[in-house]
N, C-alpha and C positions, 0 to 999 in steps of 0.2 A: 174242345177249344183250338181250332186252328192257328198257326202263327200269325197269319194277316188276317185279322177279322176287325169287327167294330170293338170299340173300347169297353172292356170288361163292366158289368154291372154289378154293383155291390148291393146285398150279398149275395145275390143269384148266381152269380159267375164262380162263387166259392163254396157252395154248399151242395150236399147229394152226389150225385154223380159226377157234377161239376167239380167238385172237391177231388173226388178220386182220380180225374181226368188230369186236373193240375198237377197232382202229385206223382204222375207217371210220365209227363212229357220232357224228353231229353233236353229240348230248347230252352224250356222254362227253368229247369233245374240249372242250365248252365249261366242263362242270364242273370238269375237271382244271386248265384254264388259269384260271379264275376262283379255284379254291383256291390256286393258285401264287401270284397277284396278292396275295391275301389274306395268305398266308404271307409274303411280300415286305413288305407293309405292316406287319404285326406286327413283322418283323425290324427294319425302318427305325424304327420308333417305340421299341422296345427299346434301339436303339443312340443315340438322342437325338432324332429327329424331323426334324432339319434335313437340308437338301439336303447338307451336306457329309458326313453320314453315310451316302449312298447308294452308297458305293463307287467305283470297279468293285471288286469283291471275287473271290477264288476260292471258288466254292461247290460243294460237293459235292451232287449231286442223286441222294439215296437212293431206289432203286427208281424209276428214270427210267421205266421202261416204253417205249412207243414214241414218247418225246421230247416228249410236250405241255408237261411243266413246265420241261424243259430250254429250250424254245423260248422261253418266255416270260422265263427267267432272261437267255438271250442276249439279247433285245431289249431288257432293262433294263441293258444294258452290261456285265454280269458275264462272267468266265471259269468255264467250268463243266466238271465231271467227272460225267457221268452213268454212274451204277452200277446194273445189274440182273443178276439171277442167272438170269434165263431168255433163252435165245439166240434165241427166237422173237421176244421183244418187242425185244432189241437189234437185231436184224437190220433191223427196221421202222425203228427210229431211225436206223440208219445210211443206210438207203436214202432218207431224208428230209433227211438232215444238210445237203445242199449247198444246199437250198432255204431253210433257216434263215438270219435276219440275223446276221451276225458268226459264221458257221458255223466258221470257224478258232478260235475261241475255246472249241469243244467237243472235248472228248474223250470218247469211249463206251468203257465197260469191262464187259466179262462177267465177274462176280465174287460171290462170297460177301461178305455185309456183314460178316462176321468176318475176311475173309482179303483184303483190299483191298490191292492194290499201292501204297500210299501210307505216305510218311514220318511220322515224328512229327512233331507242330507243323507240318503243312504246309498245312493247310486253315482258310481263315478263318470259313466259317459252314457250316452244313449244313440241307439242306431236304429233308423226305421228304413225298409227297403221296400219300395212300391205299394205302401198302403196307408201314409198320412193323409193323402188327399180323400181319403174316404170317409173322415170324421165328421164331414159335413154332408154325409149321402143321405140323411133322411130331413134335412134343413133346407126348407124352401125359401125363406125371405131372406133377404141381405141381413136383416137386423139379426135373426137367428144364427145366419152363419158367422158373422161377426162375434157373437157372443161365445160360441162353441169354440173356436180357434183362440179368443183369447183366454177363456178359462183352462183350455188345454195348456196353452204357453205358460200361465201362472202355475199349474199342477208340476209341469216339467221342471219349472225353475225351482220349486220347492223340493224335490226330491234329488236333484242334483247335490253332491256332496258340498262343494266349495266352488270358489272362482275359478278354479281350473277345469270345471265341468264342461264336456262339449257334447254338442247335438250333432249329428252326421243325417240329413233326411235325404234319401234318394225318391223322388216321386215325379207324377206325371201331371201337372198343372195343364188343364183344358185351354187356357189363355192367359194372357198377362193380367187380365183383371183378377182371376183366381190366385195366380202365383203372387201378386201384390196384397191380396187378403192374408195369404199365410205368413209372407215376410214381414208385414206390418204388425201382425199380431204378436211377433217375438221381439220385435223391436220396441213395442210398447210395454213390454213385462220382463226388462231385466237383461235381454240377451244383445250381442251384437254379432255380425257374421257377415257373409257373402255367398254370392251365388256361382255356380259352377255349371256350364253349360259346353255342349258339344261344338256348337255354333255361336260366334258373337251375337248375332242378331236373332236369336231363337227366342220365339214367343211362346211355345210349348212343347211338349215333349219331354224326353228324360232331363231332368234337372237335379242337382245336388245343392243342397243348402247346409253350409258350415256354420255353426253357432257357438258362442261362447258366452257363458254365463258370466256378467260382468258386475251384477250387486246384489 
Protein backbone atom coordinates (compact mmCIF):
# COMPACT_ATOMS: atom_id res chain seq x y z
CA UNK A 1 0.00 0.00 0.00
CA UNK A 2 2.23 2.84 -1.22
CA UNK A 3 1.73 6.22 0.35
CA UNK A 4 0.67 7.87 -2.89
CA UNK A 5 -1.75 5.57 -4.66
CA UNK A 6 -5.33 5.33 -5.79
CA UNK A 7 -7.99 5.76 -3.10
CA UNK A 8 -8.39 2.62 -0.96
CA UNK A 9 -11.15 0.20 -1.92
CA UNK A 10 -13.32 -1.18 0.85
CA UNK A 11 -13.01 -3.90 1.96
CA UNK A 12 -10.30 -5.12 -0.44
CA UNK A 13 -7.63 -2.70 0.83
CA UNK A 14 -8.11 -3.87 4.44
CA UNK A 15 -8.24 -7.67 4.33
CA UNK A 16 -5.70 -10.47 3.98
CA UNK A 17 -2.19 -9.33 3.09
CA UNK A 18 -3.45 -5.75 2.72
CA UNK A 19 -4.46 -5.74 6.40
CA UNK A 20 -0.98 -6.94 7.35
CA UNK A 21 0.60 -4.24 5.19
CA UNK A 22 -1.68 -1.56 6.65
CA UNK A 23 -0.62 -2.52 10.15
CA UNK A 24 3.11 -2.22 9.40
CA UNK A 25 3.24 1.12 7.56
CA UNK A 26 4.92 3.77 9.70
CA UNK A 27 3.29 6.64 7.83
CA UNK A 28 -0.15 5.07 8.24
CA UNK A 29 0.31 4.76 11.99
CA UNK A 30 1.57 8.33 12.22
CA UNK A 31 -1.32 9.75 10.19
CA UNK A 32 -4.01 7.79 12.01
CA UNK A 33 -2.69 8.75 15.43
CA UNK A 34 -2.27 12.40 14.42
CA UNK A 35 -5.88 12.50 13.18
CA UNK A 36 -7.06 10.94 16.46
CA UNK A 37 -5.24 13.58 18.52
CA UNK A 38 -6.84 16.28 16.36
CA UNK A 39 -10.27 14.71 16.84
CA UNK A 40 -9.79 14.62 20.60
CA UNK A 41 -8.76 18.27 20.66
CA UNK A 42 -11.89 19.21 18.69
CA UNK A 43 -13.95 17.19 21.16
CA UNK A 44 -12.41 18.91 24.18
CA UNK A 45 -12.82 22.32 22.58
CA UNK A 46 -16.51 21.71 21.89
CA UNK A 47 -17.05 20.52 25.46
CA UNK A 48 -15.62 23.71 26.93
CA UNK A 49 -11.89 23.60 26.45
CA UNK A 50 -10.89 23.40 30.12
CA UNK A 51 -9.08 20.43 31.65
CA UNK A 52 -12.22 19.51 33.61
CA UNK A 53 -13.93 18.62 30.32
CA UNK A 54 -11.31 16.05 29.32
CA UNK A 55 -12.98 13.09 30.97
CA UNK A 56 -12.33 10.29 31.34
CA UNK A 57 -15.19 9.26 29.05
CA UNK A 58 -16.52 6.08 27.52
CA UNK A 59 -15.73 6.60 23.84
CA UNK A 60 -16.89 4.49 20.92
CA UNK A 61 -14.07 4.18 18.38
CA UNK A 62 -16.04 3.59 15.21
CA UNK A 63 -14.03 1.74 12.58
CA UNK A 64 -11.08 1.16 14.91
CA UNK A 65 -9.10 -0.85 12.36
CA UNK A 66 -5.92 -2.32 13.80
CA UNK A 67 -6.09 -0.14 16.89
CA UNK A 68 -4.15 3.05 16.13
CA UNK A 69 -6.97 5.36 17.19
CA UNK A 70 -7.96 3.25 20.19
CA UNK A 71 -4.39 3.35 21.45
CA UNK A 72 -4.39 7.17 21.45
CA UNK A 73 -7.76 7.29 23.24
CA UNK A 74 -6.44 4.92 25.93
CA UNK A 75 -3.30 7.00 26.39
CA UNK A 76 -5.54 9.98 27.10
CA UNK A 77 -7.25 8.14 29.93
CA UNK A 78 -10.53 7.13 28.28
CA UNK A 79 -12.41 3.85 28.32
CA UNK A 80 -12.82 2.65 24.75
CA UNK A 81 -15.06 0.33 22.79
CA UNK A 82 -13.39 -0.31 19.44
CA UNK A 83 -15.73 -1.44 16.68
CA UNK A 84 -14.81 -2.74 13.24
CA UNK A 85 -16.66 -4.84 10.68
CA UNK A 86 -13.51 -6.50 9.32
CA UNK A 87 -12.20 -9.53 11.17
CA UNK A 88 -8.68 -9.15 9.74
CA UNK A 89 -8.41 -5.68 11.29
CA UNK A 90 -9.89 -6.61 14.67
CA UNK A 91 -7.57 -9.61 14.98
CA UNK A 92 -4.54 -7.36 14.60
CA UNK A 93 -5.91 -4.92 17.15
CA UNK A 94 -6.48 -7.78 19.61
CA UNK A 95 -2.94 -9.05 19.05
CA UNK A 96 -1.57 -5.64 20.08
CA UNK A 97 -4.05 -4.89 22.86
CA UNK A 98 -1.93 -6.08 25.78
CA UNK A 99 0.88 -3.74 24.73
CA UNK A 100 -1.37 -0.69 24.93
CA UNK A 101 -1.31 1.64 27.91
CA UNK A 102 -4.43 1.06 30.08
CA UNK A 103 -5.33 -1.91 27.87
CA UNK A 104 -7.90 -3.16 30.38
CA UNK A 105 -10.01 -0.13 29.45
CA UNK A 106 -10.36 -1.37 25.86
CA UNK A 107 -13.04 -3.69 24.53
CA UNK A 108 -12.79 -4.73 20.88
CA UNK A 109 -15.91 -5.84 19.06
CA UNK A 110 -16.43 -7.28 15.59
CA UNK A 111 -19.72 -5.76 14.46
CA UNK A 112 -21.58 -3.78 11.84
CA UNK A 113 -22.09 -0.10 12.61
CA UNK A 114 -25.87 -0.46 12.51
CA UNK A 115 -26.01 -3.62 14.61
CA UNK A 116 -23.82 -2.82 17.58
CA UNK A 117 -24.32 -4.70 20.86
CA UNK A 118 -24.77 -1.44 22.76
CA UNK A 119 -27.60 -0.16 24.92
CA UNK A 120 -29.40 3.10 24.30
CA UNK A 121 -27.75 6.12 25.96
CA UNK A 122 -24.67 4.12 26.96
CA UNK A 123 -21.87 6.03 25.20
CA UNK A 124 -20.42 9.41 26.21
CA UNK A 125 -18.85 10.32 22.87
CA UNK A 126 -18.02 8.81 19.47
CA UNK A 127 -14.88 9.21 17.37
CA UNK A 128 -14.36 7.80 13.89
CA UNK A 129 -11.06 8.06 12.04
CA UNK A 130 -10.85 7.50 8.26
CA UNK A 131 -13.65 4.98 8.07
CA UNK A 132 -17.08 6.58 8.16
CA UNK A 133 -17.49 7.10 4.42
CA UNK A 134 -17.16 3.33 3.93
CA UNK A 135 -20.66 2.74 5.33
CA UNK A 136 -22.06 3.26 1.82
CA UNK A 137 -19.50 1.05 0.09
CA UNK A 138 -21.97 -1.60 -1.11
CA UNK A 139 -24.83 0.78 -1.92
CA UNK A 140 -25.19 1.68 -5.59
CA UNK A 141 -28.32 3.80 -5.76
CA UNK A 142 -28.70 7.25 -4.23
CA UNK A 143 -31.82 6.01 -2.47
CA UNK A 144 -29.96 3.17 -0.77
CA UNK A 145 -27.13 5.51 0.26
CA UNK A 146 -29.56 8.01 1.78
CA UNK A 147 -31.28 5.20 3.66
CA UNK A 148 -28.09 3.79 5.20
CA UNK A 149 -26.63 7.15 6.26
CA UNK A 150 -29.92 8.18 7.86
CA UNK A 151 -30.33 4.86 9.66
CA UNK A 152 -26.75 5.14 10.93
CA UNK A 153 -27.25 8.69 12.19
CA UNK A 154 -30.43 7.62 14.01
CA UNK A 155 -28.63 4.72 15.64
CA UNK A 156 -25.68 6.82 16.79
CA UNK A 157 -28.10 9.36 18.22
CA UNK A 158 -29.79 6.61 20.21
CA UNK A 159 -26.64 5.21 21.83
CA UNK A 160 -25.23 8.59 22.95
CA UNK A 161 -26.00 9.24 26.60
CA UNK A 162 -27.51 12.70 26.59
CA UNK A 163 -27.41 16.15 25.02
CA UNK A 164 -23.72 16.56 25.85
CA UNK A 165 -22.92 13.65 23.55
CA UNK A 166 -20.52 14.54 20.75
CA UNK A 167 -19.37 12.83 17.56
CA UNK A 168 -16.10 13.73 15.84
CA UNK A 169 -15.69 12.15 12.40
CA UNK A 170 -12.52 12.37 10.32
CA UNK A 171 -13.18 11.15 6.83
CA UNK A 172 -12.47 11.63 3.14
CA UNK A 173 -15.57 12.46 1.09
CA UNK A 174 -14.82 12.07 -2.60
CA UNK A 175 -16.76 15.20 -3.58
CA UNK A 176 -19.16 17.84 -2.30
CA UNK A 177 -22.19 15.70 -3.09
CA UNK A 178 -20.98 12.88 -0.86
CA UNK A 179 -20.10 15.36 1.88
CA UNK A 180 -23.61 16.84 1.76
CA UNK A 181 -25.05 13.32 1.97
CA UNK A 182 -23.36 12.67 5.32
CA UNK A 183 -23.91 16.14 6.77
CA UNK A 184 -27.63 16.20 5.95
CA UNK A 185 -28.15 12.75 7.49
CA UNK A 186 -27.02 14.04 10.87
CA UNK A 187 -28.93 17.31 10.69
CA UNK A 188 -32.13 15.40 9.91
CA UNK A 189 -31.67 13.08 12.88
CA UNK A 190 -31.06 15.14 15.98
CA UNK A 191 -27.58 16.59 15.54
CA UNK A 192 -26.09 20.01 14.96
CA UNK A 193 -22.51 20.67 13.99
CA UNK A 194 -19.92 22.07 11.67
CA UNK A 195 -17.17 21.12 9.24
CA UNK A 196 -13.44 21.60 9.71
CA UNK A 197 -11.30 21.66 6.56
CA UNK A 198 -7.65 22.42 5.98
CA UNK A 199 -8.57 24.81 3.13
CA UNK A 200 -11.63 27.12 3.02
CA UNK A 201 -12.72 26.11 -0.50
CA UNK A 202 -11.87 22.43 -0.13
CA UNK A 203 -14.43 20.15 -1.81
CA UNK A 204 -12.89 16.76 -0.96
CA UNK A 205 -10.00 15.25 1.00
CA UNK A 206 -9.50 15.13 4.76
CA UNK A 207 -12.49 16.62 6.55
CA UNK A 208 -13.57 16.69 10.19
CA UNK A 209 -17.23 16.77 11.12
CA UNK A 210 -18.00 17.89 14.67
CA UNK A 211 -21.50 16.98 15.84
CA UNK A 212 -23.54 17.52 18.99
CA UNK A 213 -26.68 15.68 20.01
CA UNK A 214 -29.38 18.33 20.39
CA UNK A 215 -32.61 16.42 21.02
